[in-house]
N, C-alpha and C positions, 0 to 999 in steps of 0.2 A: 502493501498499498503505498502511494506518494504519503510525503508529508504533509501535516496540514496544520492550521493554526489553532488555538484555544476557542478563539470565535467558529471556526467552520465545525468542530467538533461539537459543541453546543447546541450551534444550528441541525444538523443530522441526528443529536438525540433528541429534542424539541419535537421536530417534525418526525420521527419514528412514533415517540409517545403519541404525537398527534393524530398521526396518521388510524392507530390503533380505532379512535373513535371515527373517522372517516370509514375504514373498513365495513365495522359493524352496523354502521348506520344506511351505509350502501346495499348491505344483505338485506336489512328490514324494509326498503323501500320497495321492492316486490310486492310486498303485502299491500301497500297507503295506494299502488298502482290503482286499483281497484274499488279504494274507497270512495265514500262522496264528499268526503272533508279533502282531500288528494293529499299531496305530500307535500305541497309549500311550504305552510307552518314548519312541517318538521324541519326540511334543509335548512331554512333562517335559523331554528335552533343547534341544527348540527356545525354548521357556519360562527354562530356566535358561541357555540363550547369548543370548537378548533381552536379559535379567536387566542381564546383566555387559556388556554394550555399554553399557546407557544409564548403568552404575555408572561404568563406564569414562569414557565421555564426559563425562557432565554433572561427574565429578571433574576435567575436565582444567585448566580453568580455576577451580571453585571446590572446591581441595582440602579447605576447612573444613567441610561442610555434611554434617548428619547425613542417612543413611536410611531409610525405613519402605517396605517392600519387601515383598509379597506369598512370594516364593521364600524369604530372606533372613532376614525380619524386621526389627529395628532394627537398623542399623549406625552406632553413635556414633564422631563427630567432633568436632572441637576446638567448634565451632559448634555445641551443644548445643540450643539453641532455634530452629535453621531445617534444617527438614527438605527433601528432594526426599522424595514421595509416588509408589510406583511400581509399574505392576501392570503386567505383559508382553504378557499377553493377556488380557484379557479377553474370556469368552469361549470357552475353552479347548473344551468342551464340543463347541461349534458348529465350532469350529477342528478338531478329532479326528475329527469326521465329515465333513470337507469342504464344511460350509456357512459361506459365503463372508461370515459376519457375526461380526467378532470388531476390538477396539481395542487400541491401546495406549495406557494412559492416566497422564501424569506429572503432580504437581501439585509447586507447593512452597507451603511453610506456616510460616509465622513465629509464636510463643508462640500456637499451636492456630487460629491465623487463614491464612484459605487466601488466599495472595497471585495466584499465576498457576496457572491449571489447562489442560493441552491433553489432548485425544482423535485421536488418528489414525487413521483406517481405512485397514488399507492396500490392502483389494482397489478399495473404490472411491473411494481417491484423496481421502476427505472430513478436513478438517483443522479442528478443530471447538477454538478459544482464547479465552482470555480471560484479562485483569490486572484488579484493582482500578480501579475509578474512571476503566477509559477501555474499557467495552462487551463483548460479545462479536461474535465473527466465523466464518464459515466459509470459507475457500479467501481469507480477505482480503476478503471480501462479511459487510457487518454483519448479525446477528440478532438479533431479538427475537423472545419470546414468542407462542402463539397468542392471540386476542383473546377467545373464547370464553368464554360466561356461563352456557350450557344446559349442563348433566352429557348431557343425554341425547346432545347433539352430540356430546361430546367421547370421545377415545381415549386411555387411560390404559393405563400400563405398570406391571408387578408381577413376581411369579414364581411359582410355581406355587403356596406357602400360598396369597397372595395373592388369587388365581384360585379356588382352592374353598373361601377364605372370604367374599369378597366378592360373586363373580357370583352372580346377574346383574343384582346391584343398580347395576356401571360396565360400561362397555365396555373388555374388556382385552385384552392381549398379554401374554405372554410370549415375548419375544425371544433368549431364554441371553447376553444381554449389557448389563451395567447400563451401564455407562459409556456405552454409544450410545445405549440411553433415555434416561438424563439430559442426552444432546448433540442427540436427537431435542426434548425437552421445550423447550431452547433457542432450535432454530428453530422450533418450531412445530408442527414434524409429532405428536409427543404433546403431550397438552395438562396431564399430570400424569403421577407415577410415587410409588411408593408400594411399600418393602421396609423389613422386619422382619430383625433379627442380620444386616446386611451388614457388609463389612470397611472400614475406611477410605479404602483404597487402589483399591475398585471407584469409591466415589463422590467423593470430594476435588477432582478436575479438573470433574466434572459439576455438582458444588454451585455453584462461581463461575462456569460458564458459565450456567448460569440466571439466578443472580443478577444476573449483568450485565446480560443478557439482557431484565430486566427481572421476572423470576419468583418466588415467593417458595422458600424451603428454610429449614425448622425448623430448631434450633439441634442441630447435632450433636456440641456438645462436653461433654455429658454423660453420654454413654456410654464405653462399654468400648472398646478400638479395634474389634474386630471383631463385636460384640454392637452395631450404629448402628443405630435404628429412623431412616428417611429417609421424611418427605414431601415432595415438590415440584409446584409448579405454575403456570400464569399467577394470577394474582393476583386473576381475576375469579372463580374454580373454589376457590379454593384450600382457603377454610373451607367452603366446599359440600362438596369433596372428606374434609375433616376428617371432618365430620358425617357421612357413608354410610360412613367406616371406625370408630366409633367403638367397636365391642369387636374388632378387627382388634389 
């Protein structure tokens, strides 16, 4: 196993603990799909419970770090320049419908720079992570972005707006989970990713995973927390992708 920092080790342990709740609740969802009330309230409770576990676990040894989270927003502690950025379940609509494609996303950001990112898919048991200047990994195996340079051979991920605006110029997928889309760019399954008006907690971990895997990501610091336009890809197709997205 490659050497990892104490902070990344803490993140992995926190995600592993939180994932037990996700996996258990995902198993329960099948019964709720047919109930009259439906699973929506249940999933919201799962989201909040997972976030609480992550905050509790990360605070055990780093009591002073602040938080930016999907459910709670900003939690300011003593260190106001260091933030854990948390999305407890990215892909809640998939989760809600019993589709096994969602992830926990946690990043550590200091002075507007993302230093560590972790994306954990608890159903497929894939854990993607990266630390600044230390490379990107999936389950302890080093990953790199794809080497493709012909756009026609590439596969891109985006959201509904991207598909309706840019298709058929690019070969596109909308998987419903931004964190995993970015992780998949990092390991070469996808070649690029773009999305407008997305939240920091959806993309913070993915950004560093792609960069440490040799990919390119635009500067996200010029945007509001929940209105980020992100562009990411392997370095061979990044500029070509941007040209195709001219009016997006």
